[in-house]
C-alpha positions in Angstrom: 0.0 0.0 0.0 2.9 2.3 0.7 4.3 1.8 -2.7 0.9 2.3 -4.4 0.4 5.6 -2.5 3.9 6.8 -3.4 3.5 6.0 -7.1 0.1 7.5 -7.2 1.2 10.7 -5.6 4.3 11.0 -7.7 2.2 10.4 -10.9 -0.2 13.2 -10.0 2.7 15.5 -9.3 4.4 14.5 -12.6 1.2 15.3 -14.5 0.8 18.6 -12.7 4.3 19.6 -13.8 4.3 18.3 -17.3 0.8 19.2 -18.4 1.5 23.0 -18.5 4.5 22.4 -20.7 2.5 20.1 -22.9 -0.3 22.6 -23.2 2.2 25.3 -24.3 3.6 23.0 -27.0 0.2 22.0 -28.4 -1.1 25.6 -28.2 1.9 26.8 -30.2 0.8 24.7 -33.2 -3.0 25.1 -32.8 -5.6 27.6 -34.1 -5.3 30.5 -31.6 -9.1 31.0 -31.8 -9.7 27.6 -30.3 -7.0 28.2 -27.7 -8.6 31.5 -26.6 -12.0 29.8 -26.5 -10.7 27.1 -24.1 -11.4 24.3 -26.5 -7.9 22.9 -26.4 -7.1 20.2 -23.8 -5.3 17.1 -24.8 -4.2 17.4 -28.5 -3.7 20.1 -31.1 -6.6 21.3 -33.2 -6.4 22.8 -36.7 -2.6 22.5 -36.7 -0.7 25.5 -38.0 2.9 26.6 -38.0 2.2 30.2 -38.6 3.5 31.3 -35.2 6.8 29.5 -35.7 7.2 30.9 -39.2 6.8 34.4 -38.0 9.1 33.9 -35.0 12.0 32.4 -37.1 11.6 35.1 -39.7 12.2 37.8 -37.1 15.8 39.1 -36.6 15.0 40.1 -33.0 14.7 36.4 -31.9 18.0 35.4 -33.6 19.7 38.5 -32.0 18.4 37.5 -28.6 19.6 33.9 -29.1 23.0 35.1 -30.1 23.3 37.4 -27.1 22.1 34.8 -24.7 24.6 32.2 -26.0 27.4 34.7 -25.7 26.4 35.7 -22.2 26.0 32.1 -21.2 29.4 31.0 -22.5 31.4 34.0 -21.2 29.6 34.2 -17.9 29.9 30.4 -17.3 33.6 30.6 -18.0 34.1 33.4 -15.5 32.0 31.6 -12.9 33.8 28.3 -13.2 37.3 29.9 -13.0 36.6 32.1 -10.0 34.5 29.5 -8.2 37.1 26.7 -8.5 40.1 28.8 -7.6 38.2 30.5 -4.7 36.8 27.2 -3.4 40.2 25.5 -3.5 41.8 28.4 -1.6 39.1 28.2 1.1 39.6 24.5 1.4 43.3 24.8 2.3 43.8 24.6 6.1 47.0 26.7 5.7 45.1 29.7 4.3 45.5 32.6 6.9 42.1 34.0 7.8 40.2 31.2 6.1 37.3 31.2 8.6 37.0 35.0 8.4 36.8 34.9 4.6 34.3 32.1 4.7 32.2 34.2 7.2 32.2 37.2 4.8 31.1 35.0 1.9 28.3 33.3 3.9 27.2 36.7 5.2 26.3 37.8 1.7 23.9 34.9 1.4 21.7 36.4 4.1 22.3 40.1 3.7 22.9 42.1 0.5 23.3 45.8 -0.4 20.0 45.8 -2.4 19.1 46.8 -5.9 19.8 50.5 -5.7 23.3 50.3 -4.2 24.2 47.5 -6.6 23.0 49.6 -9.6 25.0 52.6 -8.4 28.1 50.4 -8.1 27.7 49.0 -11.6 27.0 52.4 -13.0 30.1 53.9 -11.3 32.2 51.1 -12.8 30.9 52.1 -16.3 29.3 48.7 -17.0 25.7 50.0 -17.6 24.6 49.2 -21.2 27.6 46.9 -21.8 28.0 43.1 -21.9 30.0 43.2 -18.6 26.8 44.1 -16.7 25.5 40.6 -17.5 28.6 38.6 -16.3 30.6 40.6 -13.8 28.0 41.4 -11.0 27.3 37.6 -10.5 30.8 36.4 -11.3 30.9 34.4 -8.1 28.0 32.7 -6.3 28.4 32.2 -2.6 26.4 29.0 -2.7 28.6 27.5 -5.5 31.7 28.6 -3.6 30.6 26.8 -0.5 29.8 23.5 -2.2 33.0 23.7 -4.1 35.0 24.2 -0.9 33.2 21.3 0.7 34.0 19.1 -2.3 37.7 19.9 -2.2 37.8 19.3 1.6 36.1 15.9 1.4 37.8 14.7 -1.8 41.4 16.0 -1.9 43.4 14.6 1.0 46.1 16.8 2.6 48.5 13.9 2.3 48.3 14.3 -1.5 49.5 17.9 -1.2 52.3 17.0 1.2 53.5 14.3 -1.2 53.4 16.8 -4.1 55.3 19.4 -2.1 58.0 16.9 -1.3 58.4 16.3 -5.0 58.8 20.0 -5.6 55.3 20.7 -6.9 54.1 24.3 -6.6 50.6 25.3 -5.5 49.6 26.3 -9.0 50.9 23.2 -10.6 49.2 21.0 -7.9 45.9 22.7 -8.5 46.1 22.4 -12.3 47.7 19.0 -12.7 46.3 17.1 -9.7 43.3 18.8 -8.1 41.3 19.6 -11.3 41.6 16.2 -12.9 40.3 14.7 -9.7 37.5 17.2 -9.5 35.6 16.8 -12.7 32.3 16.1 -11.0 32.3 19.5 -9.2 33.5 21.2 -12.4 30.5 19.7 -14.3 28.1 20.7 -11.5 29.3 24.3 -11.3 29.3 24.6 -15.1 25.7 23.4 -15.4 24.4 25.5 -12.5 26.1 28.6 -13.9 25.0 27.9 -17.5 21.4 27.4 -16.6 21.4 30.5 -14.5 22.8 32.7 -17.3 20.5 31.2 -19.9 17.4 32.1 -17.8 18.7 35.4 -16.5 16.7 38.5 -17.5 16.5 40.7 -14.4 20.1 42.1 -14.8 19.4 42.8 -18.5 16.1 44.5 -17.5 18.0 46.8 -15.1 21.3 47.4 -16.8 20.7 47.2 -20.5 18.9 49.9 -22.5 20.3 49.0 -25.9 18.0 46.6 -27.7 20.9 45.1 -29.6 22.3 43.8 -26.3 19.1 42.3 -25.0 19.2 38.5 -24.3 16.5 36.1 -25.5 14.7 36.2 -22.1 14.1 40.0 -22.4 12.7 39.5 -26.0 10.5 36.8 -24.6 9.3 39.1 -21.7 8.5 41.9 -24.1 6.3 39.6 -26.2 4.6 37.9 -23.3 4.0 40.8 -20.9 4.2 44.0 -23.0 3.0 42.4 -26.3 5.9 44.2 -28.0 6.4 42.5 -31.3 8.7 43.7 -34.1 7.3 44.9 -37.4 8.6 41.8 -39.2 6.3 39.7 -37.1 3.0 41.4 -38.0 3.8 43.7 -40.9 1.4 41.9 -43.2 -1.5 42.1 -40.8 -3.8 45.1 -41.2 -6.4 44.9 -38.4 -5.6 44.9 -34.7 -7.8 41.8 -34.2 -5.6 39.9 -36.7 -2.5 41.0 -34.9 -3.9 40.0 -31.5 -4.9 36.6 -32.9 -1.4 35.9 -34.3 0.2 37.3 -31.1 -1.5 34.7 -29.0 -0.1 31.8 -30.9 3.3 33.4 -31.2 3.6 33.8 -27.4 3.4 30.1 -26.9 5.9 29.5 -29.7 8.4 31.9 -28.2 8.2 30.1 -24.9 9.0 26.8 -26.6 11.8 28.3 -28.6 13.4 29.9 -25.5 13.0 26.8 -23.4 14.0 24.2 -26.0 17.8 24.0 -25.4 17.4 23.5 -21.7 14.6 21.0 -22.2 16.7 19.0 -24.6 19.9 19.0 -22.4 18.3 18.5 -19.0 17.6 14.8 -19.2 21.2 14.1 -20.0 22.6 16.3 -17.2 20.0 15.6 -14.5 22.4 13.4 -12.5 24.9 16.2 -12.2 22.2 18.5 -10.7 21.4 15.8 -8.1 25.1 15.3 -7.4 25.4 19.1 -6.8 22.6 18.9 -4.2 24.4 16.0 -2.5 27.7 17.8 -2.4 26.1 20.8 -0.7 24.6 18.6 1.9 27.9 17.3 3.2 29.3 18.7 6.4 32.7 20.4 6.1 
């Protein structure tokens, strides 16, 4: 009975999570009039690809894709380098003031300066309306730094460092040649966490970026979903406002699918690394 209850409950939760996504997908290829009338439930009706055709013919979507990929690659590279080096330094027992530095990092997880002071800082550094506003303010995550430090403390024995020092190995060489090859799981975890965070990020772009040419895909998606701001290329052949509103509805669902597709495709293959990241953070150290 216990197994029956668990499977039944998990099945209900699975349906509750998957159905909204399924509904978005079938709505993106169905007649928008039927979607608005609430006649769409389990399968697409009067299938049409008009929304996707208009989306992929628009340069704004492709520009947003390009910007998002660039921010994700650059931001993830910065995150991984700084997090691994910082986490390794904090894991070393011979680091002077290690506990004090750890306290300062953990303190930021509970208290922050707020949006306005952060914006003033970014502005004073001349990063407003530049690509650096998307990657520098969140270059290091305190949570990622803590789980990285915990991994190094529990995985890399101090005897290994002592043996390397006896053989004349420097700290830098020990980190690059010994620590990193033994730490591929945490490298994968930090890379995936950072990449997903950058891909879904839109709040920083909303605050710091005024130039439309720098907007990531998530801002383009937000403008279409919330503000109904569509480029002229999307609706230039539609005369009446009713026609534009009709097409806008089906395009909204299509844009959600287009923006979410890369993560949806990759997630089943990297799910185990997300679970491993949670387990690493749960270890005491």
